[in-house]
C-alpha positions in Angstrom: 0.0 0.0 0.0 1.3 3.4 -0.9 -0.3 5.2 2.1 0.0 3.5 5.5 -2.9 3.7 8.0 -2.3 5.7 11.1 -2.5 4.0 14.6 -5.1 5.6 16.9 -5.1 5.2 20.8 -6.5 6.9 23.8 -3.3 8.2 25.4 -4.7 9.8 28.6 -7.8 10.9 30.4 -7.7 13.6 33.1 -10.3 14.8 35.4 -10.6 18.6 34.8 -13.5 19.3 37.2 -16.5 17.9 38.8 -19.6 19.1 40.6 -23.1 17.8 41.2 -24.2 19.1 37.8 -21.3 18.1 35.6 -18.1 16.1 35.2 -15.5 17.5 32.8 -12.7 15.3 31.4 -9.9 16.0 29.0 -9.4 13.0 26.7 -6.1 12.8 24.7 -6.3 10.7 21.6 -2.9 9.9 20.1 -2.6 9.4 16.4 0.7 7.9 15.1 1.0 8.8 11.4 3.7 6.5 9.9 3.7 8.5 6.6 6.1 11.2 5.6 3.2 13.6 5.0 0.1 14.8 6.8 -3.3 13.1 6.6 -6.8 14.6 6.7 -9.4 13.0 8.9 -13.1 12.9 8.3 -13.7 12.4 12.1 -12.8 10.9 15.4 -15.8 10.0 17.5 -16.1 8.1 20.8 -18.5 7.2 23.6 -17.6 7.5 27.2 -18.9 5.0 29.8 -18.3 4.5 33.5 -18.3 1.2 35.4 -21.0 0.6 37.9 -20.5 -2.8 39.5 -20.2 -5.1 36.5 -22.1 -2.9 34.0 -20.9 -0.1 31.7 -23.2 3.0 31.9 -23.2 5.5 29.0 -22.2 9.0 30.0 -21.4 11.0 26.9 -20.4 11.2 23.2 -17.7 13.3 21.7 -16.5 14.0 18.2 -14.2 16.1 16.1 -14.5 16.5 12.4 -12.5 17.7 9.4 -9.0 18.2 10.6 -5.4 17.3 9.6 -2.5 15.7 11.4 1.2 15.9 10.7 3.7 13.0 10.1 4.7 11.4 13.4 2.8 11.5 16.7 -0.1 13.8 17.1 -2.0 14.3 20.4 -5.5 15.5 19.9 -7.2 17.0 23.0 -10.9 16.3 23.2 -12.7 17.9 26.1 -15.8 16.0 27.3 -18.5 17.4 29.7 -21.0 14.9 31.1 -24.4 16.3 32.2 -27.2 13.7 32.7 -29.0 11.6 35.3 -26.3 8.9 35.2 -23.8 11.5 36.4 -25.2 11.7 39.9 -24.7 7.9 40.4 -21.2 8.1 38.8 -20.2 11.0 41.1 -21.6 9.3 44.2 -19.6 6.2 43.5 -16.5 8.3 42.7 -16.8 10.2 46.0 -17.3 6.9 48.0 -14.6 4.9 46.2 -12.2 7.8 45.6 -12.0 6.9 41.9 -14.0 6.3 38.8 -13.3 3.6 36.1 -14.2 4.6 32.6 -14.2 3.1 29.1 -13.8 5.0 25.9 -14.8 3.3 22.7 -14.5 5.1 19.4 -13.8 5.2 15.7 -11.3 7.3 13.7 -11.9 7.8 10.0 -8.9 9.2 8.0 -9.1 10.2 4.4 -6.5 8.0 2.6 -6.5 8.7 -1.1 -9.7 7.1 -2.4 -10.9 5.4 0.7 -11.7 6.2 4.3 -11.2 3.2 6.6 -12.9 3.0 9.9 -10.3 2.5 12.7 -11.7 1.4 16.0 -10.0 2.2 19.3 -10.8 1.5 23.0 -9.3 2.0 26.4 -10.3 1.5 30.0 -8.8 3.3 32.9 -9.3 4.3 36.5 -9.1 8.0 37.4 -8.4 8.9 41.0 -10.3 11.6 42.7 -8.0 14.3 44.0 -9.8 16.5 46.5 -8.2 19.8 47.5 -6.6 19.8 51.0 -8.5 21.9 53.5 
C-alpha cells in the first residue's frame, strides 16, 4: 500500500473538574502517522462509559470532524462534559470509592487517497479523585 494507515489510541484521560451538575474530562487521543506527509481526517468519535459494579453505563459522546494531522505522533485533546441523570450515580460512586473507572470506545476515519477506513479504538482506565486539601 502506498499510504500507511495511522494508529489511533487513547493516550490519557484527566479529570478537569466535577460538581453535582457536571463532570469535565480531557481525553487525549494519540494518532501515530507513519507516513512522511500529513493526513486529513473525516472524524474521530467516541462514547464514554463508567463502570457501575459489573455494568458499563453510557455518559457522553464526543467527536471532532474535518482536521489534519502531521507526520509522526499527534496528540488531539478532546474535552468532554457529562451532564445527565447517570452523572449523579457516577459522582456518588466516585466520592465513595475515591476513583472512577471509565471506558472510551471510538472510531477514527482518516481520508486516505480514495478510501476512508474505519479504525476502532478503545481504552479502560481508572481515574483517582484528588480533593483539595482543607
